N, C-alpha and C positions, 0 to 999 in steps of 0.2 A: 855188349848189349845184344840181346837175343833178337833174331830176325822175326818179323811178324808171322812168317809161315812156320815157325818152330811150334811143334805140338804142345810144348809146355806153355808157351805164350798163349796159344789158342785156348787151352784149358783155363788159364788164369782169366782171360777175357770173358769166356763163357760163364765162369763162376761169378765174376763181377757183375755181368749183365743179369744173371739169374737173381741176384740180390736186390736189383732195382725194383721199386714199386711201379705199378702200371702208370701210364700217363694220365694226368687229370685233364678235365675239360679246359680249365684256365691255361694249363701249360700248353695244350695243343693249340689253343687260340693264339697264345703268345708266339709259339713256334711258327705257325702259319703267317701271322702278322709280320714276323721278322723276315720270312722268306719272300712273301708277296710284296711288302712295302719296304724294300731296302732303302729307299729314299722317300722322304715325305713329298707329297705333291706341292708344287709351287702355288703361291697365292693366285696367280693367273689361272692355273688349272682348276683350283677350287671354285673360283668365281665363274669360270666358263661352265663347269658342271652345274653350278647352281642356276645359271641362266638357262641352260638347256633343260633342266628339270622343271623349272617354273614355266617355261614355254610349253613343254610336253603336257604338264598338268592343265594349262589353260586350254590347249587344244582338246584334251580329253573332256574338260568341263563343257566346252562349247558343243562337242559332239553328243555328250550325255543329254544336255538340255534340248538340243535340236531334235534328237530322236524322240523325245517326250512332248515335243510341240510347244516348249516354253521359249518365249522370246526374251533374250537377254538385253539389258540396256546398252 
């Protein structure tokens, strides 16, 4: 078996790579998803994020109305 630093192997790899089509957007998305999300988040993490998000939106809503002088119930 030829070593990876062998010039013949390098040329063969370069030819093989040259024949590849460019990456597509869905493929890049899938590659990034695989790298970033190696393990799916747990149910607890998903629920904690949802709680944080809804709290953040509630605070933003109160500030939005307060700034405009609207009284919330």
